[in-house]
DRENVO-700629 format. One record per residue: residue in one letter; z, x, y of N, C-alpha, C, O in turn. Coordinates in steps of 0.001 Angstrom, whole numbers, plus 500000, padded with zeros to 6 digits. Atoms other than C-alpha are relative to their C-alpha. Example, Ala and Ser with C-alpha at 12.3 -4.5 7.8 and 13.67 -1.06 7.14 Angstrom:
a500000500890498810507800512300495500500000500900501200500665501936501181
s499940499180498810507140513670498940500730499230501090500899499739502198
//
This chain:
m498758499257500168710575180145922921499711501495500157499164502116499245
s500220498576499754710421183638924453501318500754499948502329500301500485
i498795499178500060712921186369923689499679501418500465498538501874500396
l500090498593499638713541189866924986500573500810498843501669500520498363
a499542499169501122713833192527922255500077501455500434499237501935501196
i499720498617499619715217196065922571500205500838498749500899500413497825
d499724499052501078715093199054920204500165501387500603499207501981501096
t499698498647499508716786202301921256500758500791498935501582501646499260
a499265499380501096718000203427917829499550501426499695500205502136498933
s500529498661500248715904206609917869499555500604501333499960500132502396
m500543499412498774714092208834920372499012499056500687498690499232501862
v500928500978499447711707205926920882500754498961500814501778498438500373
s499477501104499194712475203489923690498961498891499975497825499083500409
s500964501091500147710866200131923007500611498692500469501737498351500107
v499575501291499462711145196804924824498826499034499864497683499412500122
a501069500979500177709169193626924111500459498618500417501650498308500386
v499783501432499802708890189991925115499043499286499053497839499541499061
a500819500661501014707663187719922339500429498560499819501556498176500133
s499721501382500386707436184109921252499604499833498545499098500771497930
q500403500253501382706861182507917858498493500157499832498023500544498762
e501459500008500094703151182363918631499371501362500250498342501687499658
r500681498755499650702459185779920113500942501012500644502026500679501124
l499331498927499278703608189111921469499478499989501422498292500231501647
l500407500135498610703542188689925242499845501357500690498915501556501471
a500083498668499399704204192298926247500930500940499240501958500527498703
e499162498989500649705588195514924806499776501344500678498657501691501055
l500070498650499464706386198958926168500763500901499043501973500750498876
t499399499101500973707050201693923611499631501430500365498454501787500407
v500253498620499593707450205321924649500955500937499278502067500565498904
q499166498949500584708764208545923159499899501216500901498939501983500822
t500005498912499034709655211021925882501324500741499947502196500419499140
k498753499236499949712370213519926743501039499329500902502181499783500977
l499042500736499175713978211046929146500982499246499112500635498835498005
t498984500705500777717194209406927966499843498492500150499242498007501109
h500054501462499938717534205703927211500722499470501234500331498447501795
s499263500450498818720035205414930045499125500067501260499350499326502218
e500905499874498855717262206494932441498863498978499948498405498507500989
t501246500772500130714432204362931070500177498527499651499315497716499989
l499928501332500584715774201188929472499902498871501027499068497978500878
l500028501096499024716478198990932506498668499909500741498146498807500908
p501336500103499389713239199920934309498948499452499036498056498712499452
h500956500504500986711326199224931080500154498495499797499161497783499649
i499764501442500151712956195791930719499368499243501168498685498236500978
e500567500638498812711998194897934274498474500006499946497828499014500287
q501458499876500058708446196147933734499396499064498949498367498434499194
v500536500844501076707940194280930450500072498516500375499140497762500095
l499908501394499558709180190989931883498898499683501008498295498610500971
q501056500198499012706771191417934774498632499937499316497805499092499658
m501261499989500739703905192254932390499779498698499246498659498194499168
a500095501231500791704676189181930288499906498758500866499553497683500381
g499986501164499117704911186919933324501141499055499684501026497841499853
v498829500795500379708336185754932165501180500398500882501511501580500977
k498796499749499234711352185433934455501193500057499054501202499409498007
k498845499864500887714698186403933002500683498663499744501272498456498682
e499401501329500172715904182839933532499240499150498985499757498136498515
e500813500745500966713115181649931212500196500473498567499705499843497631
l499750499483501346714273183743928259500912499063499230501754498373499805
q499178500862500857715822181932925313500798500772498959501421500183498075
g499219499185500916717377184836923470499812501476500289498811501880500881
i500058498544499863718105188578923471500198500598498610501184500306497933
a499907499350501310717451190663920353500149501503500186499578502078501113
v499773498565499861718591194232919802500156500641498627500771500074497724
s499837499201501214718346196849917080501412500568499980501850501180500954
i498581499620500040721897197598915908500300501149499041501468501459498806
g499759498827500820721416200552913576499716499763498526499402498659498082
p499522498672499604721738202743911767498997500725500883497853500301501050
g500860499232499115720350205357914100500821500894500903501955501245500579
s499329499147499030721268207473917106501237499301500550501148498173501034
f498762500612499538724887206817918049499909499627501483500267498515501871
t500097500261498570724220207115921783498963498928500291499214498013501075
g501058500987499785720964205165921662500432498595499641500142497647500370
l499532501323500428722554202297919754500991499416501001500934498227501314
r499002500496499038725448202052922217499339499538501293499713498510501858
i500691500373498758723114201979925216499236498698499820499322497806500663
g500780501211500247720826199352923700500865498770499843500570497718500408
l499145501155500244723629197099922521500768499602501259500906498413501546
a499277500321498761725617197353925766499090499265500983499513498317501643
t500955500656499100722513196405927736499696498590499539499699497653500337
a500308501326500549721635193516925424501176499041500184500984497875500528
k498816500844499830725197192203925551500156499562501454500455498400501730
s499843500320498583725310192371929341499017498913500433499383497981501149
i501014500983499624722064190430929708500301498651499355500225497612500011
a499700501248500708723009187854927065501196499287500631501191498065500787
y498809500597499400726418187319928656499696499433501386500115498325501720
a500306500427498627725077187097932213499132498750500025499316497882500878
l500927501130500021722336184622931284500418498899499031499754497870498913
q499499500977500977724387182784928637498936499683498945498613498524498686
l501051500128500999721740183412925984500490500426498621501409501240498527
p499662499538501347721981183773922191499674501486499844498649501959500335
l500190498579500273722338187403921080499750500180498509500475499624497684
l500351499812501400720719188542917843499899501483499666499029502181500186
g500032498611500445721466191889916207499137500126498755499281499354497808
i500935499805501099718775193185913872500134501420499455500184502382500222
s499959498681500627719006196051911385498783500822500419497652500339500370
t501105499118499617716922198988912596499055500244498828497839500311499009
l500825499753501180715712199612909047499175498766499643498006498886499275
e500768501228500250714717195972908545498854499867500998497739499496500634
a501049500089498979712814196059911827498841500937499671497680500572499857
l501052499071500398710904199125910614499128499411498897497914499614498884
a500744500579501122709904197231907470499010498935500454498060498627499734
w500923501010499477708202194592909628498643500600500377497719499857500709
h501317499393499841705392197108910119499050499574498870497833499524499053
y500826500242501183704197196133906636500359498683499303500961498701498229
p499805501297500666704394192386905866498879499772498974498021498906499145
v501075499976500995702235192981902785500580499750498611501476500486498197
p499487500238501346702859191491899317499568501101499030498515501716499196
g500363499071501059702887193750896290500357501454500246500047502310499417
i499573498624499716704322196882897949501469500001500397502049498958500695
y498689499797499409707690198278898936499830500812501287498942501658501394
t499916499167498804708463199651902376501351500703499979502399500057499973
a498770499213499938711009202466902404500217500397501453499482501222501995
a499684499738498595712554202535905888501042501108500068502111501005499467
l499149498814499954714125205895906742500249500421501446499332500438502266
l499652499472498686715963207180909800500852501244499826501621501355498871
d499312498716500082717361210632910465501517499808500061502045499242501019
a498538500060500035721032210862909451500620501377500225501819501565500018
q499581498632499712721242214578910391500368500756498708500583500158497654
k499649499108501100722026217550908123499090499796498782499539499898497641
g500958500136501091718878216922906068500022498672499288499298498482498311
n499871501303500663719847213368905162499284498891500769498936499039501940
a500652501161499393718276209994905843500800498740499687501354498603498597
y499600501365500293719532206453906197498783499350499352497683499417499900
a501155500513500739717342204669903667500274498604499465501384498297499029
a499918501340500589716670201092902584498604499582499558497604500021500126
l501275500427500579713942199396900545499784498519500279500697497707500125
y500319501376499632712173196193901612498689499558499354497855500377498967
a501244500578500505709463193850900357499709498717500760500613498088501309
w500441501249499364707462190939901780499977498910498944499161498945498023
e499905501079500977708431187801899881500230498670500716501045498583501634
h499823501358499466708118184089900707499890499967501530500623499239502199
g500268500042498570706826184803904199500983500726500881501036500472502084
t499064499245499174709536187191905331500321501337499337499995501553498170
i499568498706500528710928190714904888501342499815499298502272499227499850
v498797500158500821713556190886902133500521501382499604499756502220499126
g499394498746500435715975193759901498500130500029498487500657499091497890
k499958499882501455715673194970897910501114500919499516501557500811498373
e498901499101500335718335197681897944500853500210501249500330500177502362
p499144499797498828721343198306900196499716501334500681499104502225500091
v500180498760499245721324201007902863500820501116499358501992500929499030
t499312498834500551722204204446901496499754501196500917498891501160501795
v500244498721499342722487207974902851499647500997498908500446501232498001
a500489499084501028720459210475900808499093501037500631498622500861501755
s500941499004499514718367213585901204498588499442499895498334498516499125
f501385500461500037714655213132901837499409500203498609498643499369498127
a500489499732501356713932214717898445500491498938499021499740498504498148
e499453501042500880716216212198896725499293498665500214499045497925499262
v500721501235499703714467209330898487498621500018499342498203499026498744
l501319499886500615711065210586897324500085499853498488499245499192497876
e499827500095501456712325210952893760500237498556499573499697498098498566
h499718501404500316713660207390893798498737499141500148498454498287499308
c501228500778499766710424205992895249498970500242498906498242499329498516
a500971499652501047708365207811892617500253499219498710499341499012497910
a499659500720501229710204205880889907499758498498500107499933497779499123
l500228501428499804709340202467891369498632499597499468497720500419499375
e501230500477500647706615200324889846498939499537500974497879499077500550
r500960500442498989704850199526893132499653501143500948500373502140501008
p500237499061498902703172201470895915501130499905501025501657498822501277
v498913499947499014705756202563898510499478500652501279498930501754501242
v500373499443498693705035203088902223501258500510500695502241499779500822
l498860499398499307707404205441904056499844499850501504498803500195502061
v500007500144498549708279204630907671501301500539500575502316500604499882
g498787499556499329710759206002910196499891501404500564498974502150500222
d500100498747499260711495209018912369500084501238499117499408502230499389
i499885498816500851712514211405909575498715500226499205498397501355498834
v501297499870500671709199210680907851499043500761500905498309501638500449
q500839499303499031707417211798911009500351501485500067499461502331500164
k499549498610499930709510214990911094499633500783498747499300501965498833
k500246499320501268708954215813907418498526500033499604498127500834498758
a501386500189500448705289214793907179499207501301499986498469501564499037
a500793498768499898703845218140908305500365501009498909499553501862498550
k499541499037501005705887220011905687499720499537498573499851500316497629
l500236500531501343704988217758902758498636500448499481497605500166500092
q501250499546500591702380219348900537499485499028498944498281498922498709
e500403500917501060702386216761897797500975498835499933502186499023500051
l499191501207500120703642213188897420499820499400498616498789499617497980
p500221500755501230704227211081894329498790499085500147498480498652501257
e501245500754499957701084209112893420500146498636500663499218498152501310
n499817501359499468702569205777894454500600499965501397500889498885501912
v499338499924498694704026206986897788498979500336501084498173501254500934
i500945499858498897702111206700901074500769500193501301501745499488501559
l499416499842498666703030207998904525499324499037500965498096498965501011
a500576500883498986702561205419907269499289500838501054499728501950501348
p500665499272498919700094206478909982500876500048501242501842499296501367
a499151499730498827701468207690913309500319498757500814501428498633501334
h499775501182499156701062204340915091500785498908499276501095497872499864
m499267501010500778702905202467912302501230500586499323501686500082498296
i498920499296500681705744204819911524501336499927500736502393500080500124
m498790499946499189708242204563914404500476498600500385499711497639500304
p499470501314499610710520201733915602499227499361501139498714500049502022
r500636500769498927709033198987917786500828498755500282501318498103499359
a499254501205499621710758196214919710499302498734499535499956497716499310
a500727501170500501708007193825918597500483499622498607500553498439498273
n499477500261501341709344194176915054501387499364500060501698498443499305
v498668500587499796712891193465916232499854498535500394500601497676499924
a500234501374499551711542190352917939499599499094498842500077497963498748
q500454500812501130709811189120914767501171499579499112501284498416498726
a498836500310500833713009189348912730500959499060500722501520498152500109
a499052500806499226715104187820915530499514498567500185500314497632500146
l500542501349499794712780184858916120500238499119498781500472497919498923
r499720500774501212713242183775912512501463499581499935501777498457499545
r498585500338499967717013183928912863500279498922501046501035497982500799
l499769500952498918716907182047916156499495498614499621500149497614499914
a500558501285500425714679179309914701500889499318498964500890498093498842
a499083500547501006717241178889911915501360499652500594502273499247499874
g498746500332499337719988178369914495501056501080499918502232500821500174
e499045498900500145721591181766913914500077500825501280499112500907502040
s499829499033498910722985184160916505501302500750499759502075500394498870
d498776499203500123725751186743916933500854499823501240500350499511502319
h499078500156498878728835186613919129499911501223500900499984502359500431
v500212498912499059728377188685922252501190500957500048501012502134500360
m498815499141499951731949190026922052500257500731498691500957501743498671
d499685499449501315731956190799918328498931500917499423499235501738498558
l501084499228500596728569192370917607500198501494500261500410501916501397
e499790498560499899728903196087916904498828500748499366498124500193498522
p501043499194500646726472198901916029500345500265498535501519500319498168
v499819499647501411725992199680912338499715501492499876498557501908499837
y500164498555500005726600203417912148499804500574498598499133501596498452
i499991499538501395726970203839908332500945501185499828501838501151498981
r499107498837500076728616207225908879500644500234501357500217499678502369
r499331499672498752730962208618911487499198501033500779498424501801500207
s500696499025499164729663210632914414500573501393499777501707501548499326
e499560498618500122729862214428914398501219500255500885502102501026500511
a498864499818499091732273214232917352501300499509499358502347500141499500
e498812500527500673734683212070915323500473500931498895501672501157498733
v499653499096501101734551214445912354500664501263500541501678501709500004
l499433498790499411735212217499914549501378499742500585502291500553500432
w498693500351499428738043215737916388501066499918498904502183500405499075
e499058500166501108739694214871913066500392501349499413501560501581499101
k499719498682500551739371218441911776500937500795500903501879501434500433
r499177499248499050740862219940914932501442499515500014502379500313500043
h498652500556499949743817217572914978500738500166498679501968500217498654
a499373499751501297744436218070911266500546501412499948501630501644499413
k499533498613499951744688221833911830501205500148500914502135500898500616
a498901499924499040746969221328914832501302499451499410502396499861499799
a498820500626500592749312219219912703500605500843498882501733500591498458
e499502499176501101749669221892909999501130500926500436501656501685499622
//
């Protein structure tokens, strides 16, 4: 059972082909090129690297947020198009849950964080239990300082992952004793993680409807907020 997995929720563009037994191929890059420029060529390249024809795929997995509004739309639109064209199951995976798959380790928490702009982070807490990643707290929007304060009060070691962690790491002079920054190669989103979460759903007979699956934004885009403000003033 091989699936194609896509993660474009951040500046990282990641595409993977994986099965239950192994990761067949993965391409993960962080460049100044946009996802609209790189995603389709990366999909073609990864399938070729894996030696898998698109007709041999048995599912399409995609990171659905929270994250970059534009990146999420590009990734989901691409995943939907492929799933619809090939009549394959579509599986949407939380970007934060996928990040937590970096650390399938018992006895710790993984705090998955993504940049929510204006100094805030999308944050969620996960743990490895009964052979899978389990969400321990719902997704919230909080400042990075608030996240650190919350993690410091937990009774287990906490590993921080995600793009805002990478951005803040150089400025952090001191961390709570139980809080650890993930190393550079284990801190950013990867399509292989999306694949791991999706393969479990697929094996359980789960999938999402290609017409109904939507990105999980958590908050409204800046463009929506500005549009609302302008039209509210015009109506006065």
